[in-house]
N, C-alpha and C positions, 0 to 999 in steps of 0.2 A: 635581348632588345627589350627596352622597356615598353608598358602599353601605351604610354602617350606620346612615344617617339613612333608610333605607327600610325596609320590614317585613323581617321575618326571611327570608321566602323570597327577596329579593331580596339578602340578605346575600351568597349564593353568588358573585354575580356579580364581587365583588371578588377573590375567591378563583380565579375563573376566569381572571380578567386577570391575576392573579399568576401562575397555570400557563401563561398563554401565553409567559412568560419562559422556561419549564422546559421546551420542547419538544424532541422527539427530536434527538440529534445522532449524530456518527460514531461508529461503535463501535470501541472500545479495548478491551486487555486487561481493564481494570477492569469496562467494561460486559459484556462477554463471560461473566465470572465471574457477574455481576448477572443475564444472562438465562438462566442454568442455574438460578436459585433457583425451587424448585417452590411458593414461596408466593404467594398472589393478590398482585396490585400493587396498591398503595395510591397514589391521586392526591392530590395538594394539596387539591383541591377536597371530595373524599371525605373528607380528614381534618378540613377546616373544617366540613363540613357536619355531621360526626357531633357535633362538639365544641358547635356551637350547638344542636344538638338535645337532647343529653343532659346537657351540663355542669351541675351543680346550682346554680351562680353565678346562672345567668339565671332558673332557676324562683323564686328568691327575689323577683325584681320581680314576679311574678305576685300573691304575698301582700301584699307592699308596695301593690300597685294596688288589692287588695281593700280594704284598709285605708283607702285614700283614699276609696275608695266609702262605705265606713260614715261617714267624717267629712264627707262632702260632703253625704250624706243629713241628719246632724246639723245642718252648719253652716245648712242650708236651712230648719230648722224656725222657726217663728214662737214669740213667748213662750207658755208653757204656760199653760191657765186653771187657776185654783186654787178649789177648793169649800172657802168659809170657813164656820165654825159658831162661834157664841158664845151662852153661857147666862150671864145675869148674876141676881143677887138670887134665887138657889135656896135658899140655906141661911141667911137673916139671922134677926132676932129676930121679924119678921112671917110666918114660915115661908115657903111658896110663893106668898104673895099677890102679892108684888112681882118675881115671876120676868119676865125678859125672855130671849126667845130669838131670836137673829138667825141667819140664814142668806143666804150671798151668794156671787158669783164675783169673782174678783180677777185681775189679771193685770199687765203691763207694755207701755208704749208704748214702742218701742226707737226713740231718736232718734240722729242722726248716722250711719245708714247702716250701723249694725252689722252688720246681716243680710248685706248685698251685700259687706261688706268681709271677713267670715268666708268666704263662697262665693270670692271672690277670691285668698285666701289657699291655699284647698285647689284652686284650678284652677291657680295658679302652681306649687305643690308638685307636681301632676300633669305638667305641662310639664317640671318639672326631673326627675322621675323618669324620664321618656322619655328624655332626655339621658342620664341616668345608665346605663340599660339599653344605649344605644348605645356609652358608653364602654367600659363591661364587655364587650360583643359586640368592641369594637374591640381592648380588652386580650388577649381571647381569640384573637383572629384573629392579632396579634401573636406570642403565647406559642407556639400551635400550628405558626405558620409558622417559627418559631426552632428548634422542636424538630425538625420535618420537615426543615430544611435542615440541622441537625446530623446528622441520621441519614443524610442523603446524604452528608455529608462522611466520616462513619465507614465508610459501605459502599464509598467510593471508597479510603478508606486502607485497608480490610480488603482490597480486591481488590489493591490496589498491593502489601500484604505477602504476598499469594500470589504475585505475581509475582516478589518478591524472593525468596522461598523457591526457587523454579523456577531463578532465575538462580544461586542459590548452591548448589543442588544440581547444577546442570550444571557450574560451575565446580568443584566438588569433584571429579566425573568426569575433568574435563580434567587437573586438578592431580594427581590420582592415577595418571592415564596417563603422565604426564611425569616422576612421581616413580619409578614402576616402570622406565621407561626411562633412569633415572639422568640425565635432562637437568634435574630441578629439585631442590632438597634437601627432605627429609622434614619441615621446618619449615614449609613452603608446604601441605603436606597438613592438617597442624595446624591452620594459621591458616584455611584452608577449611573444614574441619570445624566449627571455632569460628563462623565466619560463618553458616554453616547453620543451627547450634543458635540463634544471635540472632535470625535471621530466621523459625525456627519459634515462637521464645518471643514476637516482636512479633505474630506472626500469631494466636497463643493470645489475648493480652492484648486484641487488636482484636476479636476474636471474641465476648469477654465484654463489652466496651464496645459493640459492635453490639447485643447481647441488650438490654443496659441502654438504650440510646436508643429501641429499640423498645418496650419496656415503657412508659419515659417520655413517648412520643407517644400509645401507646395509653390511657393513664391520664387523657389529655384527655377522654376520653367514656366513661369508667369501665370499661375493660377491662384488663386485666393479663396477657394471655397474648401479645400482639405477634403473631399470626399473619398476617403480611403482609410484602412487601419493597416496596423502593422503587426506582426505575431511576436508578442511581449516575450516569449521564450527564447527567440533569438538571442537576446542579451547575453545568455548563460553560455554560449558557445564561443569558444576563443580559440584561434589556431596556435599551434607551438610556436615555441621560439626557438632560433638558431642562436649562434654565439652572437656577441656585438660585433666583432671583426667581419663576419659575413655581412651584416647590414652596411658596416662602414664602407665596406668595398662596393656594395651596390650604389650606395649614396654617392659615391665617386661619377657614376653615370646620370646624375640627376641633371634635368636640364638646366636647372640654377646654376651648376658649375660650369655645363657646357656652354652655357651662354657667353660666359667670359671669353672662352677659347674663340668662339663666332665672332664677339664683339672685338678681339682682338685682331682677327683677320679683316674686320672693317677698317679699324684705325690704321694697320698696314696698308691697306688699299688706300685709304686718303693720306697716308705719308708719301707713298708712291704718286699719287696725283700732286702732293705739293711738290716733290721732288721734280716732278715733269714740268713744272711750271717755271723752275729755273732756266729751263732750255727756251730760248726766245723761238717765237713764231716768226716765219718769213712771209712777210704780204707781199703778193704780186698783182701786176695788171698788164694787161695787153689790150690794144686797141688801135683804131684808125682814126687819122687826123685830116681832115679836108680843109684846104687854104684857099680863100678867094683870091689873095693877091697873088698866088702865083699859079693859080688854078690847079694845085697839085694834090694828091692823096699820098699819105705816108703812114707807116705802122710807127707805134709808139708802144713802148714796155718799160715798166718800172718795178722795183723792189724795195722793201723798207724794212727795217728790223729795230724793235725797242733795243735801247742800249741799258745796261746794268740789270737785266732780268733776273740773274742769279740774287742780287743783294735784295732785290725788292721782294723775292719767294721766299727770304728766309724767316720771316714773321710766321708765315704760315707752315714751314717745316719744323721750327721750334714747337708751336702749337700741337702738331700733328704727333711728334715723337713725344710732347709730354702726355698726350692723351693715352698713346699706347702703353707707355710706360705705368701710367696710373691703373690701366685695366689689371696688369699683374697684381699690384698691391692689393687692389680690391677683390681679386679673386682670392688671395691669401687670406684676407678678412673673411670672407664667405665661407671659406673651407674651415675655419676655426670655429665660426658661428655654428655651421651645419654639424660638425662634431659635437659640439655642446648640446645642441637641441637633440640629435638622435640620441646621445647616452642619457639625455634627462628622460626622453619618451622611453627607451629601453628600461631604464631602472625603474619608472614610473609602472610600467606595464608589469615587468616582473614582479614586483611588489604587490600590485594589484590582484594578479592571478594567485598568487600564494595566499593572499587574503580570503579570495573568494573561495579558495580552495578547503581552507580550515573552517571557514564560515560553515559552508555545505558538509562537508564530512564530519566534523566534530562540534562546533558549537550549536549550530541549530538542532540537530537531533537531540542533543543533550537538553536543551531549553525547552524542546518539545514535550520530552519525557517529565522533565520538572513542572512544566504548567499542566500537564494531565493530572500528575500526582497531585499538586497543590490544589487543584479544583475537586479532586474526588476528597480529599482530606477538609475542604472548606467544606462541601456539602455534609460531609459527617461531623463538622463542628469543632474540628481539630486545629483548622488554620483560620486565620482573620480574613475579611476581604481584602484588607490592605496587602498580605501575603499574596494572595490570590492574583491581584492586578499587578504585583511586582513582578511576579512570573510572566503574566501576559505581557507586560511592556518590554521584559526583556527578550523575549521571543520576537515581538514585532520589530525591536531595535535591531535585533541581528538580521532580520529579514531585509531591513532597510539598508544595513550596512553591507549585506551581499549584493543589494542593487546596485548601491553606491562602487563597491568595488569592481563589479563586472563593467558598470559603466565606465570606470577610469580606465580599466583594462583595454577595452574597444576604442575608447577615445585616443589613448596613446598608442595603440595600435595603428589607427588611421592616421596619426601624424607621422608614424615610422613609416607606413607606405607612401605617404607624401613626400618625405624627405629621401627616400630610396627610389621613388617612381617604380616600384615594384611591389607585387603582394608579398605577405608576411612569409608565405611558404611557395614554393614551385608549384605549377599546376599538377604535378603527380603526387604533391604530398598531402598528408590527411590532415583533416581538421580536428582539433582538439576540443574536448569538452569541459567544462567544470566539473570534477568527478562528483558523481551522483545524479547526474543528468542525462546520463546515456540511457538510451531505451534497450 
């Protein structure tokens, strides 16, 4: 049973499962900067919990539920009793001598199961409303997860930008020392100074973006201050992947597809209601007539039934049957689209995880050693400043690529969870980490 098919209190279990994929990893310069943030730490389950409790789009369903309650009450009513009165011959040439006064009751015998059909329509619409609530909650889960991952990504980018500023500042000091000693041209110092300015500018831009992402996340539960922080190292922890067919089987339980089955039940109920209209209702009346002319009292009764009711109901029957058939066609289209979206997210996540793994295991360690050796040889006068800067930029680009790959992997995983209405791993499964991040 998917999380969002359970009551709201159980919806957080999916968020908890998602957070199992974001457990604490190894401390890097980026995470050290994050740990110094004095703002309270916000976890993904907390963000999802606040959103599901406070987002106004879910409160709309409470009002729609009340509307259905009222409709159900109305649909269950029997035909009303009518009080009928009739006064005849009260102003003729004979005056009031021939006046006749009739009082009676009238109502309708509903035939064709109309009352039950009305109730079935409301009951099926109630089931459809519950699925729509789950779909909305699932959409909110996906959106808040994407914003949370984006904030993790910007947090790590900002921490990397701070590292780049420190590296550029240290390089400027080293270059200035060599320039004063006459071992390097003054142009190297100018380039080092410009590199520091660019790094500082990048840091300022990311600080602004970090504020924007925090406000965007907090707006999901109606706040605009964003007074919290996130643990950026969570970006590098990814849950393991099952085979695609496993996720495809889970996707068939998605409320998006189940909604079509519920909508079909609504259309079937409406078709039964339209068919019941083909059976004409019988109107009856029963009363007492008082005659002044004969000074007598008598009972009167009457029945009436409209003609050609079946022919008049054919339009509604045809319309209801077409709507039912159209539901099946739209479900097939939705299944094909879901398959395509799920496979695209699955392939994207697989590629991103592999990219993050190679960057972490092979590329970044090699570039780190290369930069260290290049810096040592530059200080010894065997490499130029340009060689040192090239090695440093290659390392920084690789770290940026790892942040991008981890971000794409988590975003694709969030889309898969939304499409399957289930976590990437079962509650008993273990979360996986980008190799090299394990404690």
